[in-house]
C-alpha positions in Angstrom: 83.9 133.9 112.8 83.2 131.5 115.7 85.6 128.7 116.6 82.7 126.3 116.4 82.4 126.7 112.6 84.9 125.0 110.3 87.0 127.2 108.1 86.5 127.4 104.4 89.6 125.4 103.9 88.3 122.7 106.2 85.1 122.5 104.3 87.0 122.2 101.1 89.1 119.3 102.5 86.0 117.6 103.8 84.4 117.8 100.3 87.6 116.6 98.7 88.0 113.7 101.1 84.4 112.6 100.5 84.9 112.8 96.7 88.2 110.8 96.5 88.1 108.7 99.8 88.8 105.3 98.1 92.1 106.7 96.7 93.1 108.2 100.0 92.4 104.9 101.8 94.4 102.9 99.2 97.3 105.5 99.3 97.6 104.9 103.1 97.1 101.2 102.7 100.0 101.2 100.3 102.2 102.8 102.9 101.0 100.2 105.4 101.8 97.3 103.1 105.2 98.7 102.3 105.9 99.1 106.0 105.0 95.5 106.5 107.2 94.3 103.6 110.1 96.4 104.8 109.8 95.2 108.4 109.0 98.7 109.7 106.6 98.7 112.6 103.4 100.8 112.3 102.9 102.8 115.5 99.3 103.6 115.1 96.3 103.4 112.9 96.1 105.5 109.7 94.7 108.9 110.5 92.2 110.3 108.0 91.1 113.7 109.1 88.5 114.9 106.6 89.0 118.5 107.6 92.8 118.5 107.1 95.0 118.7 104.0 96.4 115.2 104.4 96.1 111.8 105.9 99.0 110.0 107.6 100.2 106.7 108.8 102.6 106.7 111.8 105.4 104.2 111.8 108.7 103.8 113.5 111.7 105.9 112.3 113.0 104.4 109.1 116.8 104.1 108.9 117.1 102.0 105.7 117.1 104.0 102.4 115.5 101.1 100.4 112.7 100.8 103.0 112.2 104.5 103.1 112.0 104.8 99.3 109.7 101.8 99.1 107.3 103.3 101.7 107.4 106.7 99.9 106.6 105.4 96.4 104.3 102.5 97.4 101.1 104.5 96.7 102.3 105.3 93.2 102.7 101.6 92.5 99.5 100.4 94.1 97.2 103.2 93.1 98.4 103.2 89.5 97.7 99.4 89.3 94.3 99.9 90.9 93.4 102.8 88.6 94.5 100.9 85.6 92.4 97.9 86.7 89.3 100.0 87.4 89.6 102.0 84.1 90.2 98.8 82.1 87.1 97.1 83.6 84.8 100.2 83.1 84.1 99.8 79.4 83.6 96.1 79.8 80.9 96.7 82.4 78.4 97.3 79.6 76.0 99.5 81.5 76.5 102.9 83.0 75.3 101.7 86.4 78.4 99.6 86.6 80.9 101.5 84.5 80.4 105.0 86.1 81.5 103.7 89.6 84.5 102.0 88.0 85.5 105.3 86.2 85.1 107.1 89.5 87.3 104.6 91.3 89.9 104.8 88.6 89.9 108.6 88.9 90.2 108.3 92.8 93.1 106.0 92.6 95.0 108.0 89.9 94.5 111.3 91.6 96.0 110.0 94.8 98.8 107.9 93.4 101.7 110.3 93.9 103.6 110.6 97.2 103.2 113.7 99.3 105.8 116.0 100.7 105.5 114.2 104.0 106.0 110.8 102.4 109.5 111.8 101.1 110.8 114.0 104.0 113.4 111.5 105.2 114.8 110.3 101.9 118.0 112.4 102.0 118.6 111.4 105.6 118.3 107.7 104.9 120.3 108.1 101.7 123.1 109.8 103.7 123.2 106.7 106.0 124.0 104.4 103.0 127.6 103.1 102.7 129.8 105.8 101.1 130.0 104.0 97.8 126.2 103.8 97.5 125.3 107.3 98.6 125.5 108.8 95.1 122.9 106.2 93.9 120.7 107.0 96.9 120.9 110.7 96.2 120.2 110.1 92.5 117.0 108.2 93.5 116.0 110.6 96.3 116.5 113.9 94.6 113.9 113.7 91.8 111.3 112.1 94.1 111.8 114.7 96.9 112.1 117.6 94.4 108.8 116.6 92.8 106.9 116.4 96.1 108.1 119.8 97.4 106.5 121.6 94.5 103.0 122.7 95.7 100.3 121.0 93.8 102.6 118.7 91.9 101.0 115.5 93.1 97.5 116.7 92.1 98.6 117.8 88.7 100.6 114.6 88.1 97.7 112.5 89.3 95.4 114.3 86.8 97.9 113.5 83.9 98.2 110.0 85.1 94.5 109.7 85.0 94.5 111.0 81.4 97.2 108.6 80.3 95.6 105.5 82.0 92.2 106.5 80.6 93.8 106.8 77.1 95.5 103.4 77.5 92.4 101.6 78.6 89.8 103.0 76.1 89.9 101.3 72.7 
């Protein structure tokens, strides 16, 4: 196959990006907001390559475990809240022309809520930099978050279950 044609994987990622773009954008925005709250300088703009498996936000090296953990889990907090809001508003919209986009947004936010493997790669390093007495707490917080993200597909599966839970909570 010619180098001019995108691979099958690239075409899949492009379709996936187009389908859930609002969730990807809010995921990266959550990292940006967490960086700002933690005083971590953002080095460049968020990179959203529709033909790649992930998006990224470049920031300076994080040395603080609390800041690193906040930046890693910020999308879970923000996207869960956005998904909950969209799914709660959808039934109240009253008409499919308004409710269907809200359900879609809720799905986009829920499906992209969980941190990726790249989001958690420095957690043990920053936990190790904690004072000796706080390291066990840092490891206890870092271990399940990191372990979850290194399992292939875990964020997608968990996002799907989050969507089901939030949908169930908001539909009465």
